[in-house]
C-alpha positions in Angstrom: -19.0 12.0 5.8 -16.5 10.3 8.1 -18.7 11.0 11.2 -21.8 9.3 10.0 -24.0 7.6 12.6 -23.3 3.9 13.2 -26.3 1.9 11.8 -26.8 -1.7 12.8 -28.4 -2.6 9.5 -25.2 -2.2 7.7 -23.8 0.8 5.8 -22.2 0.5 2.4 -18.5 1.2 2.7 -18.5 3.9 0.0 -21.1 6.0 1.9 -18.4 7.3 4.2 -16.5 8.8 1.3 -18.5 11.5 -0.5 -18.4 11.2 -4.3 -19.0 13.8 -6.9 -22.4 13.5 -8.5 -21.0 13.5 -12.0 -18.6 10.6 -11.2 -21.1 8.0 -10.2 -19.8 5.4 -12.6 -17.4 2.6 -11.6 -17.5 -0.4 -9.3 -20.3 -0.4 -6.7 -19.7 -1.1 -3.0 -20.6 -4.6 -1.9 -19.1 -4.5 1.6 -21.1 -3.2 4.5 -20.0 -1.8 7.8 -22.0 -3.7 10.4 -22.3 -3.4 14.2 -21.2 -6.6 15.9 -18.8 -7.5 13.2 -16.8 -4.4 12.2 -14.1 -3.1 14.6 -16.0 -0.2 16.2 -14.8 2.9 18.0 -15.9 1.3 21.4 -14.1 -2.0 20.8 -11.0 -0.2 19.5 -10.8 2.0 22.6 -11.4 -1.0 24.9 -8.5 -2.8 23.3 -6.0 -0.5 25.1 -4.9 -0.9 28.7 -4.6 2.2 30.9 -1.0 2.7 29.9 -1.9 2.5 26.2 -0.7 -1.0 25.2 -2.8 -2.6 22.6 -4.3 -6.1 22.6 -3.5 -6.7 19.0 -4.9 -10.2 19.0 -8.5 -9.0 19.7 -8.1 -6.2 17.1 -6.9 -8.7 14.4 -9.8 -11.0 15.2 -12.4 -8.3 14.8 -10.9 -6.9 11.6 -10.8 -10.4 10.1 -14.5 -10.6 10.8 -15.7 -7.3 9.4 -13.0 -4.7 8.7 -12.5 -1.4 10.5 -15.0 1.4 11.0 -14.0 4.3 8.8 -13.9 6.8 11.7 -10.9 5.0 13.2 -9.4 3.5 10.1 -6.3 5.8 10.1 -5.4 5.0 13.7 -5.8 1.3 13.2 -3.8 1.3 10.0 -0.8 2.9 11.8 -0.5 -0.4 13.8 -1.3 -2.7 10.9 1.5 -1.1 8.8 4.0 -1.2 11.6 4.2 2.5 12.4 3.7 1.7 16.1 4.4 -1.2 18.4 1.3 -2.6 20.1 3.4 -2.9 23.3 4.1 0.8 23.3 2.4 3.2 25.7 0.4 6.3 24.8 3.3 8.5 25.9 5.9 6.5 23.9 3.8 6.7 20.7 3.2 10.4 21.1 6.9 11.0 21.5 7.7 8.9 18.4 5.0 10.7 16.4 6.5 14.1 17.2 10.0 12.9 16.3 8.7 11.6 12.9 6.9 14.8 12.2 10.1 16.7 12.7 12.0 14.3 10.5 9.4 14.7 7.7 9.7 18.5 7.9 13.5 18.2 7.6 13.2 16.0 4.5 10.6 18.4 3.1 12.9 21.4 3.7 15.7 19.6 1.9 13.4 19.0 -1.1 12.2 22.6 -1.0 15.9 23.7 -1.2 16.3 21.5 -4.2 13.1 22.7 -5.8 11.0 25.6 -4.4 7.7 24.1 -5.6 7.8 21.5 -2.8 5.7 22.8 0.0 4.5 25.8 -2.0 1.0 24.5 -2.8 1.8 24.4 -6.5 1.5 21.0 -8.3 4.1 20.7 -11.0 2.8 19.1 -14.2 5.4 20.2 -16.7 9.1 19.2 -16.9 11.3 21.5 -14.7 14.7 20.4 -16.1 16.1 18.8 -19.2 17.6 15.3 -19.0 21.1 16.9 -18.6 19.9 19.1 -15.8 19.4 22.4 -17.5 16.4 24.3 -16.0 13.3 25.0 -18.0 12.5 28.5 -16.7 9.6 29.5 -18.9 6.5 30.0 -16.6 4.2 29.6 -19.7 5.1 25.9 -19.8 3.8 25.4 -16.3 0.7 27.5 -17.1 -0.1 25.5 -20.2 0.5 22.2 -18.6 -1.7 23.0 -15.5 -4.1 25.9 -16.5 -6.2 25.4 -13.4 -3.4 26.5 -11.1 -2.3 30.0 -10.2 0.4 31.4 -12.5 3.8 31.4 -10.8 4.7 34.6 -9.0 7.8 36.4 -10.2 9.5 35.5 -6.9 8.9 31.8 -7.5 10.3 32.1 -11.1 13.3 33.9 -9.6 13.8 31.2 -7.0 13.7 28.5 -9.7 16.3 30.4 -11.7 18.5 30.8 -8.7 18.2 27.1 -8.0 19.9 26.5 -11.4 23.1 27.8 -9.8 23.1 24.8 -7.5 25.3 22.1 -8.8 22.9 19.2 -9.6 24.2 15.7 -9.4 22.6 12.8 -11.2 20.3 11.9 -8.3 18.9 15.4 -8.1 18.3 15.5 -11.9 16.5 12.2 -11.8 14.3 13.4 -8.9 13.5 16.6 -10.6 12.5 14.7 -13.8 9.9 12.8 -11.8 8.1 15.8 -10.3 5.9 16.6 -13.2 5.0 12.9 -13.6 3.9 12.9 -10.0 1.8 16.0 -10.7 0.1 14.5 -13.7 -0.7 11.3 -11.7 -2.0 13.3 -8.7 -4.4 15.2 -10.8 -5.8 11.9 -12.1 -6.0 10.1 -8.8 -9.4 9.6 -7.1 -10.9 12.7 -8.7 -14.3 11.3 -8.3 -14.1 12.1 -4.5 -15.3 15.4 -3.1 -12.2 15.3 -0.9 -9.9 16.1 -3.8 -11.9 19.1 -5.0 -9.8 21.0 -2.5 -6.4 22.0 -3.9 -4.7 21.7 -0.6 -5.5 18.0 -0.4 -4.0 17.5 -3.9 -0.9 19.5 -2.8 -0.5 17.2 0.2 -0.5 14.2 -2.0 2.0 15.7 -4.4 4.4 16.8 -1.6 4.3 13.4 0.1 5.1 11.6 -3.1 7.8 14.2 -4.0 9.5 13.7 -0.6 9.3 10.0 -0.8 10.8 9.9 -4.3 13.8 11.8 -2.8 14.5 9.7 0.2 14.0 6.3 -1.6 16.6 6.9 -4.3 16.6 3.2 -5.2 13.0 3.2 -6.4 12.0 6.8 -6.5 8.5 7.4 -7.9 6.6 5.1 -10.2 3.1 5.3 -11.6 0.6 3.6 -9.3 2.1 5.0 -6.1 -0.4 7.9 -6.1 -3.2 5.3 -5.9 -1.6 3.7 -2.8 -0.9 7.0 -1.1 -4.3 8.8 -1.8 -6.3 6.9 0.9 -3.8 7.7 3.5 -4.2 11.5 2.9 -7.9 11.0 3.4 -7.6 8.9 6.6 -4.8 10.8 8.4 -5.3 14.6 8.7 -1.6 15.4 9.5 0.6 15.3 6.4 3.6 13.8 8.2 1.5 11.0 9.7 0.2 10.1 6.3 3.7 10.2 4.9 5.0 7.7 7.5 2.1 5.4 6.8 2.9 5.5 3.1 6.5 4.9 3.8 5.6 1.8 5.8 3.2 0.6 3.1 6.0 1.0 0.6 8.3 -1.3 2.7 5.8 -4.0 1.8 5.3 -3.1 -1.8 8.4 -1.3 -3.1 9.8 -4.4 -4.6 6.9 -4.4 -7.1 8.1 -1.0 -8.4 11.8 -1.8 -8.9 12.2 -2.3 -12.6 15.2 -2.9 -14.9 15.6 -2.9 -18.6 15.0 -6.7 -18.6 12.4 -7.3 -15.9 9.5 -5.7 -14.0 9.6 -5.4 -10.2 6.5 -7.5 -9.8 8.0 -10.4 -11.8 8.5 -12.6 -8.7 4.9 -12.4 -7.7 3.8 -13.1 -11.3 6.0 -16.2 -11.4 4.4 -17.3 -8.1 0.9 -16.7 -9.5 1.8 -18.9 -12.5 3.1 -21.7 -10.2 0.0 -21.6 -8.0 -2.4 -21.6 -11.0 -0.5 -24.5 -12.5 -1.0 -26.5 -9.3 -4.6 -25.5 -8.5 -6.0 -25.1 -12.0 -3.7 -26.8 -14.5 -6.3 -26.5 -17.4 -6.4 -22.8 -17.0 -2.7 -22.5 -16.8 -2.2 -24.5 -20.0 -4.8 -22.4 -21.8 -3.1 -19.2 -20.7 0.3 -20.5 -21.8 -1.2 -21.6 -25.2 -2.3 -18.0 -25.6 1.2 -16.7 -25.0 0.5 -15.4 -21.5 2.7 -17.7 -19.5 4.4 -14.7 -17.9 1.0 -13.6 -16.5 1.8 -9.9 -17.2 -2.0 -9.3 -17.7 -2.2 -9.4 -13.8 0.3 -6.7 -13.2 -2.3 -4.0 -12.4 -3.9 -6.0 -9.6 -0.6 -6.4 -7.9 0.7 -2.8 -8.4 -2.3 -0.9 -7.0 -3.9 -3.7 -4.9 -7.2 -3.9 -6.6 -7.9 -0.2 -6.6 -9.3 -0.4 -10.2 -11.3 -3.5 -9.6 -13.1 -2.4 -6.5 -14.9 0.7 -5.3 -13.0 3.1 -3.1 -14.5 1.9 0.2 -14.3 -1.8 -0.7 -10.6 -1.5 -1.7 -9.8 -0.1 1.7 -11.6 -3.0 3.3 -9.6 -5.4 1.2 -6.3 -3.7 2.2 -6.9 -3.8 5.9 -8.1 -7.4 5.6 -4.9 -8.5 3.9 -2.7 -6.6 6.4 -4.6 -8.1 9.4 -4.4 -11.6 7.9 -0.6 -11.2 7.3 0.2 -9.4 10.5 3.4 -10.3 12.1 4.1 -9.0 15.7 7.7 -8.2 14.9 6.9 -5.8 12.1 7.6 -2.6 14.1 10.9 -3.8 15.4 11.8 -4.9 11.9 11.3 -1.4 10.5 12.8 0.5 13.5 15.6 -1.9 14.6 16.3 -4.5 11.9 19.9 -5.0 13.3 18.4 -6.0 16.7 16.5 -8.8 15.1 19.6 -10.0 13.1 21.9 -9.8 16.2 19.4 -11.6 18.4 18.3 -14.4 16.0 14.8 -13.0 15.5 14.8 -11.9 19.2 13.8 -15.5 20.2 11.0 -14.2 22.2 7.8 -16.0 23.1 4.8 -14.7 21.2 1.2 -15.8 21.4 0.1 -17.3 18.1 -3.0 -15.2 18.4 -0.9 -12.1 17.8 -0.2 -13.3 14.3 -2.7 -12.8 11.5 -4.7 -15.8 10.3 -2.8 -16.2 7.1 0.6 -15.9 8.9 -0.6 -18.5 11.4 -1.3 -20.9 8.6 2.2 -20.5 7.3 3.6 -21.2 10.8 1.4 -24.2 11.5 2.3 -25.7 8.1 6.0 -25.2 8.8 6.8 -22.9 5.9 10.1 -21.9 7.5 12.2 -22.7 4.4 15.0 -20.9 2.6 12.3 -19.2 0.5 10.0 -16.4 1.8 6.3 -17.4 2.2 4.2 -16.2 -0.6 2.2 -13.0 0.2 -1.6 -13.2 0.4 -2.0 -10.9 -2.6 -0.8 -13.7 -4.9 -3.6 -15.9 -3.6 -6.1 -13.0 -4.0 -5.2 -12.7 -7.7 -5.2 -16.5 -8.0 -8.8 -16.5 -6.6 -9.9 -14.0 -9.2 -8.4 -16.2 -12.0 -10.0 -19.2 -10.4 -13.4 -17.5 -10.3 -13.1 -16.5 -14.0 -11.6 -19.8 -15.1 -14.6 -21.1 -16.9 -15.2 -17.8 -18.8 -11.5 -17.6 -19.8 -11.4 -21.2 -21.0 -14.6 -20.7 -23.0 -14.2 -17.2 -24.4 -10.5 -16.2 -24.4 -8.9 -16.7 -27.9 -6.1 -14.3 -27.2 -4.5 -12.3 -24.4 -6.7 -9.4 -25.2 -9.7 -11.5 -24.3 -8.1 -12.4 -21.0 -7.5 -8.8 -20.2 -11.1 -7.9 -21.2 -12.5 -10.6 -18.9 -10.4 -9.5 -16.0 -11.4 -5.9 -16.6 -15.0 -6.9 -16.3 -14.8 -8.1 -12.8 -17.2 -5.4 -11.5 -18.9 -8.1 -9.5 -15.8 -8.7 -7.4 -16.7 -9.1 -3.7 -13.8 -8.1 -1.5 -14.9 -10.1 1.5 -15.5 -13.3 -0.5 -12.2 -12.8 -2.3 -10.3 -12.8 1.0 -12.1 -15.9 2.2 -11.4 -17.6 -1.2 -7.8 -16.6 -1.0 -7.4 -18.2 2.4 -9.0 -21.4 1.2 -6.7 -21.5 -1.9 -3.7 -20.9 0.4 -4.5 -23.9 2.5 -5.2 -26.0 -0.5 -1.9 -25.0 -2.0 0.0 -25.8 1.1 -1.6 -29.2 1.2 -1.0 -30.0 -2.4 2.7 -29.1 -2.3 3.0 -31.4 0.8 4.3 -28.9 3.3 4.4 -30.6 6.6 2.0 -29.3 9.2 2.8 -28.9 12.9 0.7 -29.2 16.0 -0.7 -25.8 16.9 0.9 -24.4 20.1 -0.2 -21.7 22.5 3.2 -20.1 22.3 5.8 -20.2 19.5 9.2 -18.8 18.8 8.9 -15.6 16.7 10.5 -16.3 13.4 11.5 -12.7 12.4 13.7 -13.9 9.6 10.7 -15.0 7.5 9.5 -11.5 7.8 12.9 -10.1 7.0 12.8 -12.2 3.8 9.3 -11.1 2.9 9.8 -7.3 3.4 12.2 -5.6 1.1 14.6 -3.5 3.2 17.7 -3.7 1.0 19.7 -0.5 0.6 17.1 1.6 2.2 18.0 5.0 3.7 17.6 5.0 7.4 14.2 6.3 8.3 14.5 5.7 12.0 14.0 9.0 13.8 16.8 10.0 16.0 16.2 9.5 19.7 
């Protein structure tokens, strides 16, 4: 389905991702892939010079007009998410790709040593250890929890028993306790797609999430991550490449998943949503507060899985790439690979064409949002645009928070392209209403990498830079 012929009349985004006939329900695709607007294979290839350096400005412009053609989506996302530097050459990127593949296999081997199910093709759906680290060795438990899978071989059971002899510290125990939850979530993720009828694709998803849960010990695995990782498995054939794209995506979103006993990770964005709504639609905000929803927890799902539930599969991918293109910052690769370089060189103080920034980011720059606080992410304005669109219905019908949730769950008519356009308009209106001073647009600006450092959560991350 990924190699469908390009049709000028416009092709529904979902037509590139084959769905199972018995799973036809759900949001319908509204976005169409159109020649002349969508970033095509031809325009993508033409954006590289002979050495392989990418004209990112032209790519961002095209994406912001009409998204990315599905046949090249994985390649484009690697740049949007900061896996590669647009200034790098074909040779440099290939060398880095191979280094990363080796690094991923090393991490996967470590995880396999800790638990032999990793990399075995088996998806664990039952607890492997007790909370104090004692192994659960009964193979019938695994068979009952996942009857569609092949019963464990005696060698695998033996390997699990031998692994009990390994002294498990608290981190290993916590990681092992998440493996069955990952498995349960994987088996529920995007099952309406033909792609996941193949067990090896499900196993890829489970392995990537298991490895990520091990290397990111601060956050580990949380429900919702499988929804974010699943499209990357589909778009990038190599498992290691998909892992690194997911790792970069989590750099943007991992703060949403960091929870404590007293707060949820997405709380900052919910507070920002409340502030924006209070300014842009005070009547709606007052009504929500009167219903006891001033914490805006009813909007958590939209933030956590980036509208995967509210949009069709193809439309949600379009929304994702639009937001990444709109927020694109040219220092994103350097931030991930060499954050100390940016810190030591005061944001590198290099001259960067303003066209190399996404439209949303340019608005922040032009309006002088270089304050002690990080600029608000575009997702906050996307959710605000949904609330604004449903404001009249909420005011008229909502008599409790259950009604608010019901109304938001009924947004099957959500149009991803219009939502992005509306979010940009709300952002500009918000900047104006809070009296942020605007600056004259310049052809060249000093790259403010610190604003990006504040936006992206890189605190206490294990080093994922591949050794040179």
